Each structure stands twice: as structure tokens, then as C-alpha cells.
Backbone as CSV, one residue per row, in Angstrom:
resi,resn,N_x,N_y,N_z,CA_x,CA_y,CA_z,C_x,C_y,C_z
1,UNK,57.843,12.098,76.639,58.626,12.561,77.798,57.759,13.563,78.564
2,UNK,56.952,13.032,79.513,55.958,13.904,80.141,56.535,14.714,81.299
3,UNK,57.594,14.226,81.905,58.145,14.945,83.047,58.791,16.260,82.601
4,UNK,58.271,17.406,83.105,58.825,18.696,82.658,60.279,18.880,83.058
5,UNK,60.689,18.205,84.147,62.093,18.302,84.573,62.992,17.703,83.494
6,UNK,62.588,16.525,82.995,63.397,15.875,81.969,63.370,16.672,80.677
7,UNK,62.192,17.227,80.357,62.102,18.055,79.144,63.094,19.194,79.221
8,UNK,63.148,19.795,80.403,64.042,20.930,80.597,65.495,20.474,80.455
9,UNK,65.788,19.322,81.038,67.152,18.788,81.000,67.593,18.520,79.561
10,UNK,66.658,18.003,78.750,67.055,17.631,77.391,66.718,18.705,76.356
11,UNK,66.313,19.873,76.845,65.999,20.974,75.951,67.263,21.363,75.176
12,UNK,67.159,21.320,73.856,68.347,21.557,73.017,68.904,22.986,73.151
13,UNK,68.036,23.922,73.604,68.519,25.310,73.724,69.397,25.496,74.953
14,UNK,69.277,24.566,75.881,70.044,24.705,77.119,71.496,24.354,76.851
15,UNK,72.385,25.127,77.396,73.797,24.777,77.182,74.347,24.164,78.452
16,UNK,74.256,22.847,78.557,74.854,22.165,79.694,76.306,21.862,79.362
17,UNK,77.113,21.855,80.373,78.516,21.515,80.168,78.622,20.035,79.796
18,UNK,79.635,19.691,79.020,79.804,18.260,78.733,80.100,17.530,80.031
19,UNK,79.508,16.368,80.176,79.752,15.603,81.402,81.181,15.086,81.403
20,UNK,81.773,15.065,82.576,83.075,14.411,82.715,82.777,12.924,82.830
21,UNK,83.271,12.150,81.902,82.952,10.716,81.912,84.179,9.895,82.302
22,UNK,83.910,8.661,82.720,85.005,7.749,83.050,85.251,6.837,81.857
23,UNK,86.521,6.609,81.560,86.860,5.764,80.417,86.492,4.307,80.708
24,UNK,85.712,3.669,79.821,85.401,2.247,80.017,86.687,1.436,80.142
25,UNK,86.616,0.423,81.011,87.793,-0.428,81.179,88.701,0.029,82.303
26,UNK,88.535,1.269,82.751,89.384,1.731,83.856,88.764,1.309,85.180
27,UNK,89.606,1.278,86.190,89.158,0.901,87.523,88.084,1.880,88.004
28,UNK,88.271,3.159,87.656,87.324,4.168,88.118,85.962,3.998,87.444
29,UNK,85.978,3.534,86.191,84.727,3.274,85.474,83.972,2.149,86.179
30,UNK,84.710,1.119,86.595,84.086,-0.014,87.298,83.478,0.452,88.623
31,UNK,84.203,1.327,89.319,83.694,1.864,90.591,82.450,2.704,90.355
32,UNK,82.480,3.481,89.287,81.341,4.323,88.931,80.118,3.432,88.681
33,UNK,80.341,2.326,87.959,79.239,1.395,87.675,78.713,0.769,88.977
34,UNK,79.645,0.452,89.878,79.271,-0.160,91.158,78.410,0.817,91.969
35,UNK,78.832,2.083,91.998,78.086,3.112,92.739,76.699,3.296,92.123
36,UNK,76.640,3.337,90.775,75.354,3.514,90.083,74.431,2.323,90.318
37,UNK,75.013,1.121,90.326,74.205,-0.090,90.514,73.535,-0.076,91.885
38,UNK,74.284,0.368,92.905,73.714,0.447,94.259,72.534,1.401,94.282
39,UNK,72.690,2.549,93.615,71.620,3.545,93.591,70.415,3.004,92.824
40,UNK,70.692,2.391,91.673,69.601,1.879,90.845,68.846,0.743,91.516
41,UNK,69.543,0.016,92.392,68.902,-1.108,93.080,68.049,-0.603,94.242
42,UNK,68.064,0.722,94.433,67.252,1.291,95.509,67.850,1.043,96.883
43,UNK,69.143,0.782,96.917,69.819,0.558,98.200,69.714,1.814,99.050
44,UNK,69.554,1.620,100.356,69.516,2.745,101.287,70.724,3.650,101.007
45,UNK,70.478,4.951,100.807,71.564,5.877,100.433,72.685,5.909,101.468
46,UNK,72.301,5.718,102.734,73.324,5.735,103.796,74.315,4.592,103.596
47,UNK,73.798,3.461,103.110,74.656,2.296,102.864,75.372,2.432,101.526
48,UNK,74.677,3.031,100.562,75.240,3.139,99.203,76.520,3.964,99.167
49,UNK,76.669,4.905,100.114,77.860,5.765,100.076,79.079,5.145,100.750
50,UNK,78.872,4.045,101.482,79.998,3.457,102.224,81.051,2.895,101.275
51,UNK,82.290,2.994,101.709,83.418,2.522,100.892,83.329,1.001,100.728
52,UNK,83.257,0.520,99.473,83.188,-0.940,99.282,84.479,-1.605,99.772
53,UNK,84.377,-2.810,100.314,85.563,-3.510,100.809,86.630,-3.625,99.721
54,UNK,87.862,-3.355,100.106,88.984,-3.526,99.189,89.201,-2.366,98.227
55,UNK,88.374,-1.327,98.313,88.557,-0.190,97.405,89.328,0.938,98.096
56,UNK,89.986,1.749,97.285,90.747,2.886,97.809,89.807,4.062,98.041
57,UNK,89.964,4.721,99.188,89.109,5.869,99.521,89.203,6.962,98.448
58,UNK,90.411,7.278,98.006,90.577,8.374,97.040,89.838,8.089,95.735
59,UNK,89.879,6.834,95.283,89.168,6.464,94.048,87.659,6.641,94.222
60,UNK,87.167,6.157,95.358,85.730,6.220,95.661,85.271,7.685,95.741
61,UNK,86.086,8.509,96.382,85.754,9.935,96.518,85.790,10.618,95.147
62,UNK,86.814,10.316,94.353,86.949,10.944,93.024,85.724,10.659,92.158
63,UNK,85.277,9.413,92.165,84.110,9.013,91.378,82.882,9.815,91.803
64,UNK,82.701,9.966,93.114,81.524,10.679,93.616,81.594,12.182,93.365
65,UNK,82.787,12.750,93.484,82.915,14.194,93.248,82.505,14.524,91.808
66,UNK,82.983,13.726,90.864,82.648,13.960,89.454,81.140,13.779,89.246
67,UNK,80.586,12.737,89.862,79.158,12.469,89.715,78.321,13.617,90.307
68,UNK,78.706,14.086,91.489,77.963,15.196,92.121,78.073,16.468,91.290
69,UNK,79.242,16.699,90.726,79.410,17.877,89.866,78.420,17.810,88.696
70,UNK,78.362,16.641,88.040,77.451,16.480,86.899,75.992,16.694,87.313
71,UNK,75.616,16.128,88.469,74.214,16.202,88.901,73.813,17.611,89.332
72,UNK,74.668,18.231,90.136,74.347,19.575,90.649,74.320,20.575,89.492
73,UNK,75.223,20.401,88.566,75.283,21.241,87.379,73.963,21.167,86.600
74,UNK,73.442,19.945,86.500,72.190,19.707,85.791,71.022,20.349,86.541
75,UNK,71.003,20.182,87.865,69.922,20.767,88.674,69.928,22.287,88.522
76,UNK,71.107,22.886,88.638,71.164,24.346,88.513,70.769,24.770,87.089
77,UNK,71.193,23.993,86.102,70.860,24.308,84.714,69.360,24.370,84.470
78,UNK,68.594,23.541,85.192,67.151,23.507,84.963,66.441,24.723,85.559
79,UNK,67.040,25.355,86.581,66.368,26.544,87.164,67.100,27.815,86.735
80,UNK,68.150,27.646,85.932,69.024,28.761,85.570,68.316,29.953,84.962
81,UNK,67.244,29.681,84.167,66.578,30.813,83.529,65.829,31.683,84.535
82,UNK,65.604,31.147,85.746,64.921,31.941,86.780,65.910,32.549,87.767
83,UNK,67.193,32.292,87.552,68.233,32.820,88.448,69.031,33.832,87.630
84,UNK,68.681,35.105,87.776,69.277,36.144,86.929,69.949,37.216,87.775
85,UNK,70.636,38.111,87.097,71.276,39.253,87.784,70.223,40.052,88.555
86,UNK,69.018,40.110,87.986,67.949,40.896,88.612,67.319,40.159,89.798
87,UNK,67.015,38.872,89.590,66.334,38.124,90.665,67.285,37.773,91.808
88,UNK,68.546,37.535,91.474,69.517,37.092,92.487,70.801,37.912,92.385
89,UNK,70.742,39.210,92.745,71.928,40.063,92.603,73.074,39.675,93.536
90,UNK,72.738,38.827,94.532,73.755,38.375,95.491,73.676,36.857,95.570
91,UNK,74.822,36.187,95.631,74.829,34.727,95.802,74.579,34.456,97.276
92,UNK,73.351,34.046,97.593,73.013,33.900,99.006,72.156,32.674,99.253
93,UNK,71.971,32.421,100.545,71.072,31.367,100.988,70.195,31.986,102.057
94,UNK,69.221,32.790,101.616,68.380,33.519,102.575,69.118,34.752,103.081
95,UNK,68.465,35.497,104.005,69.061,36.759,104.471,70.313,36.578,105.337
96,UNK,70.470,35.374,105.901,71.583,35.167,106.849,72.905,34.777,106.198
97,UNK,72.842,34.205,105.007,74.062,33.659,104.405,74.353,34.282,103.046
98,UNK,75.554,34.838,102.942,75.986,35.368,101.649,77.323,34.718,101.305
99,UNK,77.446,34.255,100.081,78.673,33.589,99.655,79.457,34.507,98.727
100,UNK,80.726,34.672,99.037,81.587,35.514,98.200,82.560,34.635,97.437
101,UNK,82.902,35.074,96.259,83.782,34.265,95.414,85.235,34.683,95.570
102,UNK,86.102,33.667,95.604,87.550,33.931,95.656,88.251,32.854,94.837
103,UNK,89.236,33.262,94.047,90.031,32.275,93.312,91.478,32.758,93.204
104,UNK,92.279,31.998,92.459,93.714,32.334,92.387,94.008,33.352,91.294
105,UNK,93.002,33.715,90.506,93.273,34.560,89.344,92.627,35.934,89.430
106,UNK,91.333,35.971,89.107,90.649,37.248,88.974,90.204,37.859,90.298
107,UNK,89.786,36.987,91.224,89.228,37.479,92.494,90.068,36.968,93.664
108,UNK,91.138,37.660,93.922,92.032,37.195,94.988,91.476,37.466,96.384
109,UNK,90.556,38.435,96.462,89.881,38.708,97.745,88.433,38.257,97.607
110,UNK,87.813,37.775,98.706,86.404,37.365,98.617,85.550,38.522,98.076
111,UNK,84.810,38.239,97.001,84.072,39.289,96.285,82.598,38.942,96.171
112,UNK,81.742,39.914,96.470,80.288,39.706,96.337,79.919,39.716,94.857
113,UNK,79.213,38.675,94.417,78.805,38.572,93.006,77.341,38.135,92.939
114,UNK,76.745,38.328,91.780,75.376,37.825,91.602,75.433,36.294,91.588
115,UNK,74.288,35.673,91.884,74.258,34.199,91.901,74.655,33.593,90.552
116,UNK,74.098,34.081,89.405,74.499,33.432,88.147,75.987,33.580,87.829
117,UNK,76.556,34.725,88.179,77.999,34.936,87.930,78.818,33.987,88.823
118,UNK,78.413,33.883,90.080,79.081,32.990,91.029,79.020,31.550,90.505
119,UNK,77.831,31.148,90.060,77.647,29.769,89.569,78.534,29.491,88.364
120,UNK,78.605,30.436,87.448,79.458,30.270,86.267,80.914,30.053,86.655
121,UNK,81.388,30.917,87.538,82.784,30.819,87.985,83.017,29.507,88.725
122,UNK,82.039,29.132,89.544,82.161,27.914,90.331,82.243,26.677,89.430
123,UNK,81.318,26.585,88.475,81.309,25.401,87.601,82.572,25.348,86.732
124,UNK,83.023,26.500,86.263,84.286,26.545,85.488,85.452,26.074,86.343
125,UNK,85.492,26.571,87.578,86.592,26.242,88.495,86.610,24.740,88.799
126,UNK,85.430,24.165,89.075,85.382,22.724,89.387,85.790,21.905,88.163
127,UNK,85.330,22.344,86.992,85.672,21.637,85.761,87.189,21.570,85.569
128,UNK,87.844,22.670,85.857,89.312,22.716,85.739,89.941,21.722,86.724
129,UNK,89.435,21.687,87.964,90.003,20.782,88.975,89.854,19.319,88.560
130,UNK,88.624,18.934,88.175,88.398,17.496,87.918,89.002,17.027,86.593
131,UNK,89.333,17.979,85.730,90.003,17.586,84.481,91.519,17.727,84.565
132,UNK,92.015,18.065,85.736,93.453,18.187,85.954,94.000,16.798,86.327
133,UNK,94.762,16.218,85.417,95.297,14.859,85.602,96.129,14.724,86.878
134,UNK,96.763,15.812,87.290,97.599,15.716,88.493,96.750,15.628,89.749
135,UNK,95.559,16.242,89.710,94.660,16.213,90.874,93.755,14.987,90.843
136,UNK,93.188,14.715,89.663,92.268,13.594,89.486,92.858,12.656,88.426
137,UNK,93.889,11.895,88.790,94.528,11.033,87.784,93.548,9.979,87.258
138,UNK,93.554,9.764,85.952,92.620,8.776,85.383,93.291,7.427,85.156
139,UNK,94.614,7.393,85.183,95.300,6.128,84.926,95.460,5.336,86.222
140,UNK,95.085,4.082,86.136,95.205,3.210,87.303,96.662,3.149,87.734
141,UNK,96.858,3.256,89.046,98.231,3.171,89.553,98.877,4.534,89.718
142,UNK,98.333,5.567,89.063,98.886,6.916,89.269,98.375,7.398,90.618
143,UNK,99.286,7.750,91.539,98.819,8.134,92.879,98.111,9.496,92.876
144,UNK,97.180,9.636,93.815,96.531,10.932,94.012,97.503,11.844,94.757
145,UNK,97.417,13.163,94.527,98.337,14.063,95.227,98.012,14.144,96.722
146,UNK,98.974,14.595,97.490,98.783,14.678,98.951,97.648,15.632,99.327
147,UNK,97.427,16.657,98.496,96.392,17.642,98.848,95.023,17.286,98.250
148,UNK,94.863,16.039,97.780,93.622,15.651,97.090,92.377,15.913,97.943
149,UNK,92.365,15.407,99.179,91.164,15.557,100.008,90.905,17.017,100.383
150,UNK,91.964,17.774,100.484,91.833,19.210,100.781,91.089,19.912,99.621
151,UNK,91.476,19.578,98.396,90.819,20.150,97.206,89.365,19.672,97.129
152,UNK,89.162,18.384,97.418,87.822,17.799,97.382,86.899,18.499,98.380
153,UNK,87.419,18.766,99.572,86.596,19.456,100.585,86.130,20.817,100.069
154,UNK,87.028,21.512,99.378,86.684,22.828,98.840,85.623,22.703,97.739
155,UNK,85.806,21.715,96.863,84.835,21.493,95.775,83.455,21.188,96.366
156,UNK,83.415,20.267,97.315,82.122,19.837,97.867,81.454,20.945,98.682
157,UNK,82.254,21.719,99.416,81.674,22.847,100.179,81.031,23.837,99.229
158,UNK,81.689,24.081,98.116,81.148,25.038,97.146,79.935,24.462,96.419
159,UNK,79.939,23.167,96.138,78.761,22.559,95.512,77.569,22.599,96.470
160,UNK,77.853,22.458,97.751,76.770,22.511,98.743,76.058,23.867,98.678
161,UNK,76.809,24.919,98.392,76.221,26.262,98.310,75.203,26.358,97.170
162,UNK,75.396,25.540,96.139,74.420,25.519,95.041,73.098,24.958,95.570
163,UNK,73.181,23.854,96.340,71.964,23.309,96.951,71.286,24.363,97.826
164,UNK,72.078,25.066,98.625,71.525,26.095,99.519,70.748,27.127,98.716
165,UNK,71.378,27.640,97.669,70.745,28.689,96.863,69.491,28.151,96.157
166,UNK,69.586,26.968,95.590,68.447,26.389,94.863,67.275,26.126,95.809
167,UNK,67.548,25.511,96.966,66.464,25.200,97.905,65.819,26.466,98.478
168,UNK,66.626,27.448,98.838,66.077,28.627,99.509,65.453,29.625,98.532
169,UNK,66.044,29.784,97.368,65.550,30.818,96.445,64.766,30.305,95.240
170,UNK,64.905,29.024,94.912,64.268,28.550,93.677,63.460,27.272,93.857
171,UNK,63.077,26.979,95.116,62.386,25.698,95.307,61.014,25.683,94.645
172,UNK,60.370,26.850,94.536,59.061,26.897,93.886,59.166,26.432,92.427
173,UNK,60.278,26.783,91.796,60.517,26.382,90.390,60.699,24.863,90.299
174,UNK,61.455,24.332,91.254,61.685,22.875,91.305,60.333,22.164,91.478
175,UNK,59.516,22.684,92.413,58.213,22.075,92.691,57.301,22.169,91.469
176,UNK,57.328,23.319,90.839,56.503,23.582,89.651,56.814,22.576,88.536
177,UNK,58.079,22.190,88.466,58.501,21.247,87.423,58.313,19.794,87.843
178,UNK,57.829,19.601,89.062,57.606,18.238,89.542,58.877,17.463,89.787
179,UNK,59.959,18.176,90.096,61.235,17.465,90.252,61.767,17.478,91.685
180,UNK,60.859,17.714,92.652,61.289,17.713,94.065,61.951,16.400,94.460
181,UNK,61.287,15.283,94.106,61.807,13.975,94.528,63.212,13.754,93.984
182,UNK,63.426,14.136,92.730,64.740,13.954,92.102,65.802,14.799,92.813
183,UNK,65.480,16.064,93.054,66.446,16.967,93.694,66.697,16.533,95.136
184,UNK,65.638,16.119,95.829,65.795,15.667,97.221,66.677,14.427,97.306
185,UNK,66.522,13.520,96.350,67.356,12.306,96.350,68.814,12.670,96.107
186,UNK,69.042,13.589,95.163,70.431,14.036,94.903,71.023,14.657,96.160
187,UNK,70.209,15.465,96.830,70.706,16.142,98.042,71.025,15.120,99.133
188,UNK,70.128,14.175,99.345,70.357,13.171,100.399,71.619,12.361,100.106
189,UNK,71.788,11.978,98.861,72.968,11.216,98.449,74.241,12.020,98.762
190,UNK,74.214,13.286,98.375,75.348,14.190,98.610,75.605,14.334,100.115
191,UNK,74.543,14.580,100.858,74.679,14.801,102.313,75.246,13.568,103.022
192,UNK,74.685,12.389,102.727,75.181,11.171,103.384,76.642,10.919,103.027
193,UNK,77.006,11.236,101.800,78.388,11.008,101.370,79.354,11.917,102.131
194,UNK,79.054,13.213,102.189,79.995,14.129,102.862,80.046,13.855,104.363
195,UNK,78.935,13.384,104.937,78.926,13.051,106.369,79.728,11.777,106.627
196,UNK,79.570,10.811,105.751,80.256,9.511,105.911,81.770,9.698,105.976
197,UNK,82.296,10.626,105.167,83.756,10.783,105.099,84.249,12.119,105.677
198,UNK,83.357,12.837,106.372,83.745,14.098,107.026,84.329,15.108,106.052
199,UNK,83.628,15.323,104.917,84.206,16.161,103.863,83.701,17.608,103.852
200,UNK,82.750,17.927,104.724,82.295,19.327,104.830,82.164,19.676,106.305
201,UNK,82.628,20.860,106.681,82.489,21.318,108.064,81.011,21.473,108.403
202,UNK,80.664,21.122,109.642,79.278,21.247,110.106,78.777,22.679,109.937
203,UNK,79.660,23.643,110.133,79.302,25.063,110.020,78.763,25.385,108.617
204,UNK,79.371,24.780,107.588,78.935,25.003,106.191,77.522,24.461,105.962
205,UNK,77.169,23.406,106.718,75.878,22.729,106.506,74.715,23.449,107.186
206,UNK,75.055,24.442,107.993,74.082,25.173,108.806,72.844,25.706,108.046
207,UNK,73.002,26.326,106.857,71.834,26.931,106.200,70.683,25.960,105.908
208,UNK,70.995,24.670,105.713,69.932,23.699,105.404,69.711,22.723,106.560
209,UNK,70.153,23.125,107.741,70.141,22.229,108.899,68.739,21.669,109.204
210,UNK,67.731,22.567,109.249,66.381,22.109,109.607,65.808,21.178,108.546
211,UNK,65.981,21.563,107.292,65.479,20.732,106.200,66.171,19.364,106.212
212,UNK,67.486,19.391,106.443,68.260,18.144,106.445,67.806,17.231,107.572
213,UNK,67.511,17.814,108.740,67.051,17.009,109.894,65.748,16.294,109.549
214,UNK,64.878,16.976,108.793,63.598,16.351,108.408,63.809,15.284,107.326
215,UNK,64.721,15.582,106.407,64.885,14.725,105.226,65.825,13.539,105.443
216,UNK,66.867,13.746,106.210,67.905,12.701,106.387,67.932,12.240,107.838
217,UNK,67.078,11.296,108.137,67.007,10.855,109.555,68.238,10.045,109.906
């Protein structure tokens, strides 16, 4: 295993969260396989994100949200040892953008936190959402709640902030590990998906606007 990125990913000392998986035999598992097959076949990412004919938008979105959570979590996990209270005392994307954390429990008002603390809270929060049967039903035929896309927009906007922080503050680490191509592909996939279905406000995408213009024609 010569790729240092993969070594880092499979390093036994690293504590990655368990992946949220789809149960074989379920409709969502089949959709997940369909999405993966398109990517593996090298299909243009812009086309790969489009809703397949006859599929439900909510199912397609649910599959991708879980997949993006797993991927972004892994990317952050690989640079995590370089993202500390000391190196990143503020969760930011350069001098212009600072992200504050807010939730329904501990931080009812937007609160400035270090990047690693923010990331921990964020990944815990997303994990709770995607494992909530009422929000992300796993049984075929169980309807998605009315606020599903609203929750998804919040999840994806917050995941985008991880890309912002990683690209702006830790890209040298990514480059050092030889994993630029992998991270760039994940980012492009994520970007085309949120653009295809209008799931993130343009204002949120601002911090990586120039890079995105170069990368996603």
C-alpha cells in the first residue's frame, strides 16, 4: 500500500467513525450501487449526479448525503492530526470567513470554537441526523418527512465548510500525502451534486469560488 493517503486512512490508530451503510436488498442499497457504478465507470461527474429516470429525488439525495458524510469525514480524519487547538483556534476559511457553531442543546447561540472542536460537534450532529429513522427512513415505502430537504441543506452547507477549512488551511498536508486528486474528485462530485439540486446557497459557496471556477468548468 504505497499511497500515503491510503496508509493514513487505514492506520489502525486513527479513530474513524463507523460508516453509515445501506442494508443489502433495500432500494436505497440498489441506488447506492447505481451511484457508485457511475463513478467507477468514470462517467462525467456532472452526469453522474443527475437523478436517474424513475427514481425518487429524496432517495437519491439521502444516498448521496450519507456518502458525502462518509467521504468528508475520512478526508478530515487524514489531516486531523495537523488540525489542533493550537494550529486552528478558530473554525475558519481564511481571514474573511469564520464559522460559528450552533445547535439545539449546548450552543443555542452561534459560538466561536476551534476547528477540531467544531468538526467533532459537526460530525456527531450529522451522525445523529442520518441515523434518525424519522428523518432518513431506511424502510422502502416509509415517506420522508416534509422538512427533509431543509435538514439536508443544513447538513450539506456544514459539510461544505469542512472542504473550505481543509483546502484553505491544510492543503499542503493533502499535497504532501499525494491525495490532491482524490480530494479534488470528492469536492467536484459534492459541488456538482449540490448545484444540480440547488442544495446550498451561492453565498455559502463564496470562500472556494475561484478554486471552483478553475476546477469545475
